[in-house]
N, C-alpha and C positions, 0 to 999 in steps of 0.2 A: 215163553219169553217173559222174564220178570224185570227187565230193565228197558228204558226207552231207547229205541234204536235210532239215534240221531243221524248217523250217516245215511241210512235208508230214507228217513224222513226228508232230510235236506236235499239229497240228490233227486228224489222224486219231485220235490217242490221246485227245484231249479229247472228240471226238464219240462215240467208242465207249465210253469210260469213263463219261461223263455221261449216256448214254442209259439209260432205265429197264431194269432187269434184276434178277436175284436179289440181287446184291451191294448195289445202291443201295436196293432194296426192304427188305432186311434192316436196313440202316442206318436207314432212315426209320422202320421199325416199332419198332426198339429205342430210337431217339431219343424217339419220342412216348410209348412205353409205360413206359420205364425210365430215361429221363434222359440227360443229356449225358455223364457219365463212362462209363456203360455203352456208349453208342453210339460214343464216341471209341475206347474199347478194342476194340470190335468192328471199327471201321474200320481200326485198326492191324493187326489180324489179317488183314483183307482186303488191306491194303496190303503186308503181308509176302508173302502169296501172289502178289500182282501182281509184286513184285520177283523172286520165285523164277522165275515163268514168263517174265518179261522177260529175265532173265539166261540162263535155259535156252535160249530162242529165239536170243538173241544169239550164244551159243557152240555152237549146233548140237544141243542136247538135244531141242528141240521137233521138229526134223526127224527125229531118231532115233526118237522116239515115234510119229510119223506113219508112218514106214517100217515099224515093227513093229506091225502092225495089232492083234494080240492085246492088247498093252499099252494101246493107245489104247482098245480096246473095254472092257477091264476098268475103265479110268478113267471111261469114259462111263457104265457101269452103276453104278459107285459114286456118281458125281455125281448121276445120276437118282434113285437110292434116297435120297440125302441130301436132295435137294429135296423128295421126297415125304414124308420124315420131318418136314421143316420145315412142310410143308402140314398134316400131321396135328397138329402142335403148335399151329398157328394155329387150326385148326378146334376143337381141344379147348379152347382158351382162350375161344372164343365161349360155351361152355357153363358157364363158371365165373363166379362173382360177382366184382365189381370188387375187393372187399377181399381175396379169395383171390389174385387176380392180383398185387396190390401186395405181399402178404406173400411170395409166391414170388420176386418180383423182388428184394426186399431180401436174400434168402438166397443168391442166385446170386453166385458170385465173379467178379471181373474176369478171372481166368484162364480161366474158362469162356466169357466173351464173346470173349476173344481167340482161343481155340481154335475157337469157332464160326465166326468170320470167316475164320480161316486155312483151316479145312477146307472152307468154302464155296467159296473161290477155288482151292484146290489140287485140288478134285474137279471143276473146271469145264473140260472139254476144249475149249470154245470159246476159252478164254484162250490155249491153245497155238496154235490156228489164227490168232487175232487177232495175237498177237505174232510168229508166224512170217511172216504176210503183211506186217506192219509193217516188220520188218527186211529182208525181201526186196525191198520196194518202195523204201524210203527210204535204204538203205545199199548202197554199191557192194561188189563182191566182195572187193576187197583193201583192208582197213582194219586198223589196229592194234588191239591189245587195249585201249589207252587210249581210242581213239575209241569202241569199243563201250561201255566203261564210262561215257563222257560221255553217250552216248545213253540208256543204262540209267538214269542219274541224272536226266536231263532228263525222260524219260517218267515216272520215279518221282515227280518233283516235280509233274507234272500229276496223277498218280493221287492223291497226297497232298492236293492242293488240292481235288480233287473229293470224295473220300471223307470227309475231315475237314470240308470245307465243308458237305456234306450232314448230317453228324452235328451240327454247330452249328446249321444252319438249322432242321432238324426238331425240335430239342430246345428251341426257343424256348417261352416261356410261352404265347403265343397258340396255337401249334401243339399243344402238349400239352393245353390246355384244349379245343380242338376234338376231339382224339383221345378225351378223357375222355367227351365227349358222344356220340361215334360209335364207341366201342370195338368193339362187336360187328360193326358193318358194316365197320370197318377190318380187323379180323382175318379176316372172311370174304373180303375182297378180297385180303389177303396170302396166305391159304390157297389161294384159287383160282389166284392167279398162280404161287405156288410149285408147286402141283399141276400146272398146265398146262405149266410149264417142265420139270418132272420127267418128265411123260409124253411130251413132245416129245423129250426127250433119250433116253428109254427105248425109244420105239417107232420113231424115225427115225434112221438113221445120219447122222452129220455128214459131209458131203462138202466143205463150204466154210463160212467164217464168214459 
């Protein structure tokens, strides 16, 4: 292969990014419980993290992290603990009254939502593996820096469409009304999913994406 395989790269990115995971779950939960502005801000934080790992993989930082096992392991443990923290917050929300949840949501700054999304994706070691595999499969060995930038921007456009699209979709009035009726069950589901992902990350070494 001597040319960049854009269809393969973009299709792989779409499937991986749109699949259910901690990032999409966090966007959905924030959209339903705290509205569109908060979820879009969270999605922008996740998108920033995605751009970071995409750029890192394109220019070799991802491979460097994988080669230095101790750095990768530190990131794995941080990511696992953060997911478990999110699980704890979801379970704690189940025990609170609806009015208390709404009051706390109004006090939280958009900066906090952005940082939550950013931290969620920066501490996701699977993102390193995904982008590393993506660039190794779809891009030939000898490409210019501008070619790499074009791929980064193309994958970023896919990421933005998915993350921001989820933020808009799940913050619709109908979805929020459904969440209001099933808040405790929804938070239990979010907490269980975050907890399962965190434990998987904590207890099992990642050998491949």
